[in-house]
N, C-alpha and C positions, 0 to 999 in steps of 0.2 A: 317287732309289732307283739302287740296285747292282746289277747284273747280277746272277746266278749266280754265276755265275767269279767276279768276283772276290770277291765280297759271302764265300766260301769260302776266299780269300784269306787274311783280314781274317781271318774268326773262325780257322784255326788260324798267325795273327802274321805270317804271311806279307810280308803290305804291312798299314799305318797307316797313320790319316787324320789326319795328319804338315799340326802347326797350321804352327809355324816353326823353321829351325836359324838355328842363328847362334853366332860365337864372342866370347867375351867374361871376363872376370874373378868367379866365383864371389863372387857379392854376402854368401850368409845364411852359418852353421851352425863348421861346424872347418875346416872346408876356407877359406875365404873369402879371398882374395886373390889365390885360384892359376887361369893360363886354364885353359879348359874353355871345349871344344863343349855348347851341347845345344842338346835336344830336345824340339821339345816338341810332344807325341801330342793332337790331341784325344781328348775323352768324359769327363764328369765328374756323379756325381748324388749325389753333396755335397752342392752346395751352402749355398756360406757366401757368407753375404750380405757381407761385406767382402770378398770375389773379384778380384783386383786383373787377374785376365782371364780372366773372364765368357764371353766372345769364345767360347772352349778346351767349355767344352759341349760343346755338340751336334756331335760327331763326324760329322754328316753335311756338314758346316760346311768342312771339310777333304778335301785330295782323297787316296783311298784311295793311299800309297806304299809303290811295292816293299823289303822292305830290303833289299835287295842298292844300292840306291842312295844309300840315307838311310846305309849305312856306307859307301858312295864319295867323300859327303859329307863325313865327319866325318873321315875321315883324310888327309883334306887338310892337315886343321889341326891338328889336335889329339889328345894323348894319350887326355888325359880326356876320358872322355865322359860327361853326367849327364844320362838321361831325364826330364822332364817335364813334366806339365799344366795342366790337366785330370787326371787318374790315369791315367798312367800302369800301371797294373796292373786294369784294366776292361781288359789286351789280355793277349793272352799271349805274354809275353816274351823265350820261348825263342830265338826261331829271332836274333832281330832282336841278346839280347845274347853268340848263340854270333857267330857272324857278328861282330861285333865283338870280344869275345877275342881268333877267329880271326887278326883281324889287332892284333894283340898290342893293345892294348884297355883301358883301364881304364876298368868301366865301375861309373855309380853312378847311384843312383836317390829320386829327392822323392818321395814316396807317403802319400797319408793312409791307407794302413794297411786301407782298408775294403774288399779282395778279398784273394785269397790267392794269398803270393808267389808271385812266375814269376819266369824268367829264371835270370841266373849273376852278382853284382852282390863287387865290392870294396866297398861302399861304401853302409848303405844307408841313407837319410834321412827315419825317421817323422817324418812333422807328423801329426797326430790333433785329430783332428773331431770335436766333440761332434756330432756327425744324422746318426753315419753309423760306430758305434768300433768299432781297426782288429781283423783276423783275429790267432787265435794266430800263424800261421807270422811275421804281418811283430815284431808285439812282441819272441817268439823270437830275432830273425835280425839287428835293427836294429843299426846300432850306431853310433846318434846320435839322439835324441831334442828333437825341436825342437816347443814350445808355443806357441803364438803368445798372449799375452795381448792380451783388447782393453777387459778391463773383470776390476775387482777378482773373482769370481766363478776365473779360470782360474785364478788362480792356485792350487782348492783342484780342479784335475779336472786340474792342470800334475804336481800332489801324487799324484795315485787312476790317472796316465797312467805315475804313476815306477814304483809301484807295485807295474803289469801290463808292464815293459818288462820284456829282461833283465841282470843287474846287471851287463854290461860294457856299455850304449852310455851314453856322455856327453851329457849331459843342458842344452838350451839351451828358458833365458823370453825369445820376441821379443817385439819391441812391434810390434801391429798399427799400419798408417804410417802409418790418418788419426786415432789417439790415441799415439803417440812422444811428443808434449808432457809428457799428463799421464799417461801409465803405464811412459816410461822412466823418468823418480826412487824407481815403484813398484816396478819389478820390480832399480834396485839396490843399494835397499835390502832388499831379499828374495835376495838373493844373498851379501848384506854379512850374510844371517844365518843360508842355509843353499848352503856355503860349492862344494853335490854342483854346487847349479848354478852354470852360467855362463852371462854375457849374449851373447844376436847379433842384433846393427844388421844392416836393410836396407843395406848401404852401397851397392849399384850407386848407390840410387835418389840417394845422394848423392853421388857420386859421376857424376851421369850418364852412365850405358851402362845398355844394356841386363836 
């Protein structure tokens, strides 16, 4: 149980439940293959059954960490910072992104969009989930729509989401890792038949990096 002072700082976004932070290569979506510093924030109630970081769900397991400390760590490594989770929009991203921008860094977020948009972003990757659909603000501002394909019905879901996102968003279909052998050929065929979409792969897993 957090003391009242720390709890208030978390509610204001001045502290965040930090699960991990690491410098690596972006493995998915539009920026695949580029170097970035990842900040993984704990806390998520979206509940994807195939989530590969379920240990991020319980925010209480991850220590509230000052955004000043997070920014100081990040600026040692990279100019592009990716905020991921968990679901980072569970928290107010304003303080963290303001401090990152003040240091001249580019701010990217990977989000399900389940909560209203907060923070200042250079790139918003929206990866919607059926269990808790995105809010209007994230649909309206997403630069990239990345839909995870776990089964054939997910193609229908992908089209539903593409109809809701803003017209400038780049559209990606990505096989869920445990179903990649089955779903990747279907995605390839689908993109060839519907070229508004692109294929995204979890290349970091093929490269055996974080």
